[in-house]
C-alpha positions in Angstrom: 89.2 119.8 74.4 92.5 117.9 75.4 93.4 120.6 77.0 90.3 120.1 79.2 90.7 116.6 79.1 94.5 116.8 80.7 92.7 119.4 83.4 90.3 117.4 84.5 92.8 114.1 84.7 95.0 116.7 87.5 92.0 117.2 89.2 91.2 113.3 89.9 94.7 112.2 90.4 95.5 114.7 93.1 93.2 112.9 95.5 93.9 109.6 94.6 97.6 110.3 95.4 97.6 112.2 98.3 99.2 109.9 100.7 102.1 110.6 98.9 101.6 114.7 100.4 101.4 113.2 103.7 104.0 110.9 103.9 106.9 112.8 101.6 105.7 116.6 102.3 104.2 116.9 105.9 106.3 115.1 107.9 109.6 114.6 105.4 111.5 117.6 103.9 112.3 116.8 100.6 115.4 118.4 98.6 113.8 120.5 95.4 114.3 118.6 92.1 116.7 119.9 89.4 115.4 119.7 85.8 116.6 116.4 84.5 115.7 114.6 87.9 114.2 111.1 87.1 113.8 107.8 89.5 113.1 104.3 90.0 111.8 104.7 93.6 111.6 101.5 95.8 110.0 101.0 99.0 112.4 98.9 101.9 110.1 96.5 103.5 109.6 96.8 107.2 106.9 97.0 110.1 108.0 100.7 110.4 106.6 103.0 108.0 103.3 102.7 106.2 104.4 102.1 102.9 106.9 99.5 104.7 104.3 97.5 106.2 102.0 97.6 103.1 104.8 95.8 100.9 105.2 93.5 103.5 102.1 92.1 102.1 104.2 90.7 98.7 107.6 91.0 99.6 109.8 90.6 102.6 112.4 92.8 100.5 111.1 95.6 98.6 108.4 97.1 96.4 108.4 99.3 93.6 106.5 102.7 93.9 106.9 104.3 90.1 109.1 105.9 88.2 109.0 109.1 89.4 109.7 112.7 87.4 109.5 116.2 88.4 106.6 118.2 87.6 107.9 121.0 85.2 105.4 123.7 87.2 108.7 123.2 89.7 110.7 124.9 86.8 107.6 127.7 85.6 107.0 125.3 82.8 103.3 124.5 81.5 102.1 121.4 83.1 100.0 120.6 80.1 101.3 118.7 77.1 101.5 120.1 74.1 99.4 117.5 71.4 100.9 119.4 68.2 104.6 119.5 69.3 104.3 115.4 69.9 102.1 114.0 67.5 103.0 110.4 68.6 101.4 111.3 72.1 98.0 109.3 72.9 95.2 111.1 74.2 94.6 110.6 77.9 91.6 108.0 77.8 94.2 105.9 74.9 97.0 106.5 77.2 95.1 105.0 80.2 93.6 102.0 78.6 96.8 101.0 76.9 99.2 101.5 79.9 96.4 99.2 82.3 96.7 96.4 79.5 100.5 96.8 79.8 100.4 96.5 83.7 97.7 94.2 84.4 100.0 90.9 83.9 103.0 92.7 85.4 102.4 94.5 88.6 102.8 91.6 90.9 105.8 90.2 89.2 107.8 93.6 89.9 106.4 94.0 93.7 104.2 97.7 92.3 101.2 97.7 94.3 98.7 100.2 95.6 99.5 100.4 99.9 96.1 100.4 100.1 94.8 97.4 98.5 97.9 95.5 98.1 95.8 92.6 96.3 94.2 94.7 93.5 95.0 95.9 90.0 95.5 98.6 88.1 93.9 102.2 88.7 96.3 103.0 91.3 99.0 101.8 88.8 97.5 103.5 85.9 97.1 107.0 88.1 100.9 106.6 88.5 101.4 106.6 84.7 99.2 109.1 83.9 101.2 111.7 86.1 104.9 110.8 86.2 104.5 109.4 82.7 102.2 111.1 80.8 101.2 114.2 82.5 105.2 115.3 83.3 107.0 113.7 80.6 104.7 112.9 77.7 106.3 109.1 77.8 103.6 106.8 75.8 102.4 103.8 78.0 105.6 101.4 76.1 107.9 104.3 77.3 106.9 104.1 80.7 106.9 100.5 81.1 110.2 100.1 80.3 111.5 102.8 82.8 109.7 100.3 85.6 111.3 97.7 84.3 114.8 98.3 83.3 117.4 97.0 85.6 119.8 95.6 82.9 121.2 99.4 83.1 123.1 99.4 86.2 124.8 102.8 85.6 121.1 104.2 87.6 123.0 106.6 90.5 121.0 106.9 93.8 119.1 110.4 93.5 116.5 109.4 96.5 116.8 108.6 99.9 114.3 109.0 102.5 114.9 107.9 106.0 114.1 108.6 109.5 116.5 108.4 112.9 116.4 105.9 115.5 117.7 106.9 118.3 118.9 103.4 119.8 121.0 102.7 116.9 122.1 105.9 117.1 121.5 106.3 112.7 119.2 106.6 109.8 116.8 104.2 109.6 116.2 104.0 105.4 112.4 103.8 104.2 113.2 104.3 100.4 115.6 104.9 97.7 115.6 105.8 94.4 117.9 105.3 91.2 118.0 107.2 88.1 119.8 110.4 87.2 119.5 114.2 88.4 121.5 115.2 91.7 120.8 113.0 95.1 117.4 114.2 96.8 117.5 113.8 100.8 113.6 113.2 102.2 114.1 113.3 106.0 112.2 113.0 108.8 112.8 115.8 111.0 114.4 113.8 113.5 117.2 112.6 110.9 121.0 113.5 112.2 122.6 114.9 109.6 126.4 113.0 109.5 124.8 110.0 111.4 125.4 107.2 109.3 122.5 105.7 107.2 121.3 101.6 107.8 119.7 99.3 105.6 117.9 97.0 108.7 118.3 93.3 108.1 117.9 89.8 109.7 119.1 91.5 113.3 116.3 93.4 113.7 113.7 90.6 113.0 110.4 92.0 111.6 111.8 95.2 111.5 114.4 94.6 109.0 114.7 92.4 105.7 114.9 88.9 105.8 118.3 87.0 105.0 119.6 90.2 104.6 122.6 91.5 107.2 121.7 95.0 108.3 124.4 97.5 106.0 125.3 100.9 107.2 126.3 103.6 104.9 128.0 106.8 104.9 125.5 110.0 105.6 128.2 111.8 103.1 128.9 109.2 100.4 125.6 107.7 100.3 125.9 108.0 96.5 129.3 105.8 96.4 128.3 103.3 98.3 124.5 102.6 98.0 124.7 101.7 94.2 121.9 100.1 92.2 124.5 97.5 91.3 124.5 96.8 94.8 121.0 97.0 95.9 119.6 95.1 92.7 122.0 92.2 93.7 121.6 92.3 97.5 118.1 92.7 97.5 116.0 92.9 94.7 117.1 89.5 93.3 116.6 87.7 96.5 112.9 88.1 95.8 113.0 88.2 91.7 115.5 86.0 90.6 114.6 86.5 86.8 116.5 90.1 87.3 119.4 88.6 87.3 119.5 86.0 85.2 121.9 86.4 82.6 119.4 85.2 79.4 116.5 86.7 81.0 114.5 89.4 79.0 114.2 92.7 80.1 111.0 92.4 81.4 108.9 89.7 83.8 107.0 88.1 80.9 110.3 86.1 80.2 110.7 82.8 82.7 112.7 80.0 83.4 111.2 76.2 82.8 110.0 75.2 86.1 107.6 77.7 87.1 105.4 80.4 85.8 107.1 82.6 89.1 110.7 82.8 87.8 111.5 80.6 90.9 110.5 82.7 93.8 107.5 80.9 94.9 103.7 81.6 95.4 102.9 85.1 94.5 99.8 84.5 93.3 96.8 87.5 94.7 95.6 84.4 96.5 98.6 83.8 98.5 100.7 86.9 98.6 101.2 86.8 102.6 101.7 82.6 102.3 105.3 83.0 102.9 105.4 85.7 105.3 106.3 84.7 109.0 105.0 86.6 111.6 108.0 87.7 113.9 108.2 90.3 116.8 110.4 93.4 115.9 112.1 94.7 118.6 110.8 98.2 119.7 113.7 100.8 118.0 111.7 104.3 118.3 
């Protein structure tokens, strides 16, 4: 019965996450993962890519996609969790209900959004957990939530970079990044120029870039040494979520400093997501 539930769950999840296939595989070539590959994946806010534009509804800096894990099927292993080997593993319905409770008060504080409906929670978020957490790795909801909110551990290495090429810059524009363990996977649009530097566009490029952040270039061949999680956290994440860099904050957005429920971030209620987003005309770079 449990195997039937898992197979049914897989059939339901694939259509709901089909945009991942469209934007990451059909147009972008992605390196194969190693078996130990896991990555906390972020979209860079911009007015160019589908995900970047969706992110702008919530943040001028970044959004959290999910904690990605490699499918066991990549390595010829069974996709179905073995409940007999892991008695702690919850049945799918219980796991789904539990994670929904955990995420419903935190999704907006960690910038984890549904790109189709940025103001809505929580089916999209739960589907991410069910695929990357329960099905791939047999993580219980609390374990997966910890993966999503563990920002104190700065030893994570860059292991995913998604980029396209901007001819006028003669550079590769970074669209997404991921940090974790396992070898670096490059997910490139066919136009990407091997050897050309990667650029994280900043305020110089108005709506295309990140607000209040200077444009920064990274070596193509030494990107893992230059684009560290420490740099990304302190230069990008903490501009939007100050609680992440507050030393006495706990490891989740549930704790906050006195003086406001948004941890000093300003209005991020679901009714006012775009209140602080200024409309600017970007420079046509493509």
